[in-house]
N, C-alpha and C positions, 0 to 999 in steps of 0.2 A: 170895386171894382173885384172883387173877390166875389163876392154875393153876386154882382151882376154878370160875370161869367159863367158862375155854378146853378143859377135862375134862369138863363135869357132863356134857354130851350123850351122849358116847363111853361113861363109867364108867355110867350109869345104864342105858347099854343093855346092855354087856357085863356086867356086875355086878347082884349084886341087892343094891345101895346105897340103896334108899329109906328105910331107917330113919337109917343114917349120913348122909343128906343133909338130912332133916327136924331131927336133932338140932343139926349144925351150921350150918345156917339159924337155929334157934333162939339160936346163940351169935351169929349175927352181928347178929342184931337187937338182943341186950344189948348186945350192942356200940357198937350205932350210935347216933350224935349227931344232935338234929333240924338243929342249923345245919351241921358241920361234915362229917355224911355217915357212911358206911360204913369203916371203917379197912382199911387196905390188906393187914394180916396179923390172920384171925380163928381162935382166940382173939386178940385183940388185946393181945399181950405182949411184942411186937418192936418195933418201931418208935419213935422220937419225932423230930420237928421235921417240916418240910414235909409229906414225903413220908408220913405218917400217916394222913390223912384224904385221901378224897374224890377220888380219882383215877378217870380213866377206864381202863374195861375192864377194873378189879381192883375196884372200888367199886360198878360194876354188876352184879355178881353179886349186888346185892340183886333183881334184875330178871331175869337171864339164867337162875343158880340154879334157883328155883322153876320157870319156864319149862318150862328142859329138863329135870327129874323130873317135871311135869304132861304134856308130852311122850312121854316114856318110860314113863309106868306108867298113865296115862291117869285117875289119879287125883287128882279138883279140890280136895281137902281140903289138899292144898301151896301151893294159890291160895288156897283159903280164912284157911289159916294166917297166911300171907307179904304177905298183901296189906295189911296194914296197914305192915308193913315195906317194900316197895314205894313205896308212895305216900310215905313220908317219903323215902327217897333222890329220888326224883324232885320231889318240894319243895324238897328242898335246892340241887337243880343250878337248878331255877328263879329261887330267889332269889338265885343265883351270874348269872343270865341281864342281857345288857347293852341297853340299848335296839336292839341290831341284831336282838337276837333268838338269839345267842350268847352262849356261857359267858363271863366274862371272863379276861383272859390269866391263865397263872397256870402256875406248874410240872404238867406233865402226864409220865405216862411214857411217852406216844408206845407207837409198832410196838414193845415190846418183844423182841416174837422177829422181828425182822427178818435173813437170817442174813447181810445183808450190814454190818450195826452192827458197829464194833468190838466183839469180846465183852466189855472192860474197861470197853466204855461203849455199852450197848445202847441209852440212850434219845436217840443220832445215829444214829437209822436213816433211812432214807429220805421217810417219809411223817412229813408236818406234824402235831406233837400238838395242835394245834386242830382239826383238820381230825377228826382220831382221838378228839376228846374230845366234840366236837358228834355225831361221826355216832352215837356211844353214847348220848347224851344223848337223839339221836330215837329210838333204840333201845327203849331201857329207858321212855320214855314210850309207845310203843308196845305193848311187850311189858305196862307196866301196864294199857293202854287194854285188852288182849285179855281179861286177867284180869279185871280189873272187870267184864266183859262176862260174862263166864265165871261170873260169883259172884252175879250181878245187883245190880251197881251199877252203874247206867246216869249216876249223875252223875261218880263217878269215872271211866268210861268215856270218855264222851263229852269233860270238861275233859282228859284225859291225850291222848287221838286229836289233839285240835285242838292240842294244846303239840307232841306229837311230829310232825305238819305244818308246823307253822309253819316248828319247829327244823329240820327236814330242807332246809324250801324257803331256808330263813338260811345254810344251813352249803352249799346247791350254788351258793347266788347271789356267794358269796367267793372 
């Protein structure tokens, strides 16, 4: 899912990949857990243990990929189809939120693409993994807000926009 969210915009722009993304997002939704979130690999056939679910930047494919496909093709149907999955992902993040407004500490993959990190230990990147996790939390909430607004779900749009703003503010205050 990390590679998918990082490449979705490029892939959808360069290739006729709408049907691929539509199918892959359906698999993501089927593998999604309401509490644990989105698996790190879709279809969920590879990982076990703590890295299996809900890691920032990877599981955020639930919001990033549908939005990238929508931006590339201009078809709101992908947003309609994925709204529930997007909402479930953001709610799973919200359920892990501390009173400070930030995600509870835990294993995060961080900046997996930092060229200065040791190749055998990419989690030792310079950027703080908790900062990245909360930035993705705010971003996913804001993408959900935009999606909900486009598809006419104003209740979700207002809730998600407020959540995104609150998490972003808490992230920058730390």
